[in-house]
C-alpha positions in Angstrom: 133.7 106.3 75.5 134.6 103.6 76.6 131.5 103.1 78.7 128.9 104.8 75.7 130.7 101.3 73.5 129.7 98.4 76.9 125.8 100.2 76.3 125.8 99.4 72.9 126.5 96.2 73.1 124.2 95.6 75.7 121.1 97.2 74.4 122.2 95.0 71.7 122.2 92.3 73.2 119.1 92.7 75.1 117.4 93.6 71.6 118.5 90.3 70.4 116.9 88.6 73.3 113.6 86.7 72.2 110.6 88.5 74.3 107.7 86.2 76.0 105.5 87.3 74.0 107.6 85.8 70.5 108.1 82.6 72.3 105.1 82.2 73.4 103.7 83.2 69.1 106.8 80.0 68.1 105.6 77.4 70.3 102.5 78.1 69.5 103.8 77.7 65.6 105.6 74.5 67.0 102.3 73.4 68.4 100.6 73.5 65.2 103.5 72.2 63.3 103.7 69.3 65.5 100.5 68.5 64.7 100.3 68.7 60.5 98.9 72.1 59.5 100.6 73.7 57.2 101.9 77.1 58.6 102.1 79.3 55.6 98.0 78.6 54.6 96.4 81.4 54.7 94.0 80.5 57.5 97.1 79.9 59.4 99.3 82.3 59.7 97.9 84.6 62.0 96.7 82.2 64.3 100.5 81.3 66.5 100.1 85.2 67.4 96.2 84.4 67.4 96.6 82.0 70.2 99.2 83.4 72.0 97.2 87.0 72.6 94.2 84.6 73.8 96.5 82.1 76.7 97.5 86.0 77.5 94.2 87.1 77.9 93.0 83.9 79.4 95.8 84.6 82.4 95.8 87.9 82.9 94.6 87.4 87.0 98.0 86.3 87.8 99.7 89.5 87.5 96.1 91.2 89.5 96.4 92.8 93.4 92.5 92.3 94.3 93.6 94.8 97.5 93.9 96.9 94.3 90.9 96.3 92.4 88.8 95.7 96.1 88.8 99.9 97.1 85.9 100.0 99.9 83.5 102.7 100.9 82.8 103.6 104.6 78.6 102.7 105.3 77.2 101.7 108.2 74.2 99.1 105.6 74.2 95.9 107.2 71.9 93.9 105.5 72.4 90.8 102.6 74.1 92.8 99.0 74.4 90.2 96.0 75.6 91.4 92.6 74.7 88.5 91.0 75.1 87.2 87.2 78.3 87.9 86.6 80.2 86.6 83.5 82.8 84.5 84.1 85.8 82.8 81.5 88.1 80.8 82.5 91.2 77.7 82.3 90.7 73.9 83.1 94.5 73.3 84.4 94.0 69.8 83.4 93.6 70.3 79.6 93.6 73.7 79.2 90.3 73.9 77.8 88.1 77.0 78.7 84.7 76.0 81.7 82.4 79.8 82.0 79.0 80.6 83.6 78.1 82.3 86.2 78.7 83.8 89.8 76.4 85.5 92.7 78.4 87.4 95.0 76.6 88.4 98.2 78.1 89.3 101.3 77.2 91.7 104.6 79.0 94.5 105.7 81.0 95.2 108.8 81.3 98.5 108.3 82.1 99.1 104.7 81.2 98.1 101.6 82.8 98.0 98.0 81.9 99.5 94.3 79.7 97.5 92.3 81.8 97.4 89.1 84.4 95.4 92.3 83.1 92.2 92.0 82.3 91.7 89.0 86.2 92.5 88.1 87.9 90.4 91.8 86.0 87.4 90.0 87.0 88.1 86.4 90.5 88.9 87.2 90.4 86.3 89.2 89.5 83.5 86.7 91.6 83.9 84.6 94.6 82.1 85.7 94.4 78.5 85.2 92.8 76.3 87.7 89.7 73.8 88.6 85.9 75.8 90.0 85.7 74.6 93.2 88.8 76.1 94.1 88.4 79.6 92.1 85.0 80.3 94.2 86.9 79.5 97.8 90.3 81.6 96.6 87.7 84.1 95.3 85.4 83.3 99.2 88.7 83.6 100.8 90.6 86.7 99.1 87.4 89.2 99.2 86.6 88.2 103.7 90.4 88.2 103.9 90.6 92.0 102.0 86.9 93.0 102.7 86.5 92.2 105.6 82.5 91.8 105.6 80.6 90.1 108.5 80.4 87.0 105.7 80.2 86.2 102.2 79.1 83.6 100.2 79.2 82.6 96.0 78.0 80.7 94.1 79.4 79.7 90.2 77.5 77.8 87.8 80.3 76.0 84.9 80.6 74.8 81.4 83.1 73.3 80.5 84.6 72.4 77.0 87.3 69.1 78.6 83.5 67.5 79.4 82.2 68.6 76.2 84.6 67.8 73.7 86.7 64.9 74.6 86.1 62.0 77.6 82.9 61.3 77.5 81.3 64.4 75.4 78.6 65.9 76.7 77.8 68.8 76.4 74.7 69.6 78.2 76.9 68.6 81.6 77.6 71.5 84.5 79.2 72.3 87.7 77.6 74.6 90.3 79.8 75.3 93.4 79.6 77.1 96.3 81.8 78.8 99.1 80.3 80.1 102.0 82.0 82.7 104.7 81.2 83.5 108.3 77.8 84.6 109.0 76.4 83.2 106.2 77.6 79.3 107.7 75.6 80.4 110.9 73.2 81.6 110.0 70.7 79.6 107.9 67.8 82.2 107.5 70.8 84.7 105.0 71.9 82.0 103.1 68.2 81.4 102.1 67.0 85.3 101.6 70.4 85.0 99.1 69.3 81.4 97.0 66.2 83.9 96.6 67.3 86.6 95.3 69.3 84.5 93.1 67.3 81.9 91.9 67.9 78.4 92.7 69.9 76.1 91.4 
């Protein structure tokens, strides 16, 4: 009987705690109030919950496991493989504003290949964090190399950043291109040239 009472008390205490999602929703509501927005307005009533879900989605990559995403298969193919025009969204860590664009990914296998959908999944998962674009392409390249062990890989990303478009210089058309090169792509300029021809020059 005593243990049953203790168990019920523990459940009651647990249910009384504010969940992470509820806390984030409350914080968004407080931010809106600080900005002078009326949370009782019909357009704002559901906004804290919507914004909380948005930022949860934009940062879900912190829970991703690249080893689980990059399932490999044995293959004798040793030529260039390219997956192009992969859409990505990410979060600028300086202003928590979105930047978005496309990535092109190429690699030369070393006995193993990955399924076609796995490369976009990896890119989208690793982009779903607060990270600068320069580091994003480097970390994707390093993760792929350390997990799949290809002869080499190359990534080119082009992104448009809301932090440049809506603040500061307010340059709406500016875009940034970043490149990460690993392994055999550093040694053979012909491979990089072939990659650029396949995906189109910047």
